[in-house]
Structures are given as structure tokens and as C-alpha cells.
C-alpha positions as CSV (number, residue, x, y, z in Angstrom):
1,M,-84.9,39.8,-64.8
2,L,-85.0,43.4,-63.8
3,G,-85.4,42.9,-60.0
4,A,-85.8,40.3,-57.5
5,L,-88.6,40.1,-54.9
6,A,-87.4,39.0,-51.5
7,L,-90.0,37.4,-49.3
8,P,-89.5,36.9,-45.6
9,V,-89.0,33.4,-44.3
10,L,-91.8,32.4,-42.0
11,S,-90.8,30.1,-39.1
12,A,-93.2,27.4,-38.1
13,T,-94.0,27.4,-34.5
14,T,-96.4,25.1,-32.7
15,A,-99.2,26.7,-30.7
16,S,-102.4,25.4,-29.2
17,A,-105.7,26.6,-30.8
18,A,-107.3,27.6,-27.4
19,P,-105.1,30.6,-26.6
20,A,-105.4,32.0,-30.1
21,A,-109.2,31.8,-30.0
22,N,-109.2,33.4,-26.5
23,T,-107.0,36.2,-27.8
24,A,-109.3,36.9,-30.7
25,T,-112.3,37.0,-28.4
26,T,-110.5,39.4,-26.0
27,A,-109.4,41.7,-28.8
28,R,-112.9,41.8,-30.2
29,A,-114.5,42.6,-26.9
30,S,-111.9,45.3,-26.1
31,C,-112.4,46.9,-29.5
32,N,-116.2,47.0,-29.3
33,S,-116.1,48.2,-25.7
34,R,-114.0,51.3,-26.6
35,P,-115.8,54.7,-26.8
36,P,-116.7,55.9,-30.3
37,L,-114.2,57.9,-32.2
38,P,-114.6,61.7,-32.6
39,Y,-116.1,63.5,-35.6
40,A,-113.9,65.5,-38.0
41,V,-114.5,68.2,-40.7
42,H,-114.0,66.8,-44.2
43,T,-114.4,70.0,-46.2
44,K,-112.3,73.2,-46.1
45,A,-114.4,74.6,-43.3
46,V,-117.8,74.3,-41.7
47,T,-119.9,77.0,-39.9
48,I,-121.1,76.4,-36.4
49,R,-124.6,77.9,-36.0
50,S,-126.8,78.8,-33.0
51,K,-129.7,76.7,-34.3
52,A,-130.0,73.7,-36.7
53,S,-130.7,75.9,-39.7
54,T,-128.6,77.6,-42.4
55,K,-130.4,80.8,-41.7
56,S,-129.4,81.0,-38.0
57,T,-126.6,83.1,-36.6
58,A,-123.0,81.8,-37.1
59,V,-121.2,81.4,-33.8
60,G,-117.9,79.9,-35.1
61,V,-116.0,78.0,-37.7
62,L,-114.3,74.6,-37.7
63,Y,-111.6,73.8,-40.3
64,R,-110.6,70.6,-42.1
65,S,-109.5,67.7,-39.9
66,H,-110.6,69.4,-36.7
67,R,-112.0,66.8,-34.3
68,F,-114.9,67.4,-32.0
69,T,-117.6,65.5,-30.1
70,V,-121.3,65.4,-30.8
71,A,-123.8,65.9,-27.9
72,K,-127.1,65.3,-29.9
73,K,-128.5,65.1,-33.4
74,S,-131.5,66.7,-35.1
75,G,-132.1,65.4,-38.6
76,N,-128.8,66.0,-40.5
77,W,-127.6,68.6,-37.9
78,L,-125.2,67.8,-35.1
79,Y,-125.0,69.8,-31.8
80,I,-121.3,70.0,-31.0
81,K,-119.2,70.9,-28.0
82,D,-115.7,71.8,-29.1
83,K,-113.3,71.2,-26.3
84,T,-110.5,73.2,-28.0
85,T,-112.4,76.4,-28.6
86,G,-115.2,76.1,-26.1
87,V,-117.8,76.8,-28.8
88,K,-121.1,75.0,-28.7
89,G,-123.6,75.0,-31.6
90,W,-125.0,73.2,-34.6
91,V,-123.1,72.0,-37.7
92,S,-124.5,70.3,-40.8
93,G,-123.8,66.6,-41.0
94,T,-123.1,67.0,-44.7
95,Y,-119.7,68.4,-44.1
96,V,-118.4,66.2,-41.2
97,Y,-117.7,62.5,-40.7
98,R,-117.1,60.2,-37.9
99,D,-113.8,58.3,-37.7
100,V,-114.5,54.6,-37.7
101,R,-112.7,51.9,-35.7
102,M,-112.5,48.6,-37.5
103,C,-112.5,45.5,-35.3
104,L,-111.0,42.5,-36.9
105,S,-112.1,39.1,-35.7
């Protein structure tokens, strides 16, 4: 045998089922009631534009992993308000994603 696998020893404790169910319900409710997570850039950079069009004027750039909030949507375009830089404008939804919070029940 080349190596041994050590597994933790689990202790058996007695607990009533009611508190566990209540805890799961509370965790689910608190997870779902949280505000949505921010969007982030998932390409090297994305151009912020004055209008929801690739032909409009560029007003700024966001780089990979930068997080920002979205005020509204128009098709595949997102109107952003970047708190860090103060820039407002449109970015293509093709190059950004929204972080997702997974709520386990």
C-alpha cells in the first residue's frame, strides 16, 4: 500500500428534528432575501458606451473581474453605474456575467 487515507471520526449526537428543519427554513429565507450579487467583467476588458450600440461613443473601459451594478437593460445591453470610477453608460451583456448565490436547502 502506497499511502493510507485517514477519515475523520464522526461523533453521534442526538438532536430533535424540529430545530434542524427550522434552521434550514431560516437559512433559505435569509439567502433568498439577500440583494442580488453584482455583475463582473469576464473578458480582458469591456468598453462602456454612451448608447446601447457598438457605434456609439466610448466613455470608459472596465477590466476583468471589475464589479459593478446594473441600473437597467435594453436587449443584450446593460446600463451601468460604476461606483468606483463614477462612469455611467452601456456595456454589452456578452462580456459580463452576474455572480450567482446558491441557496442550499
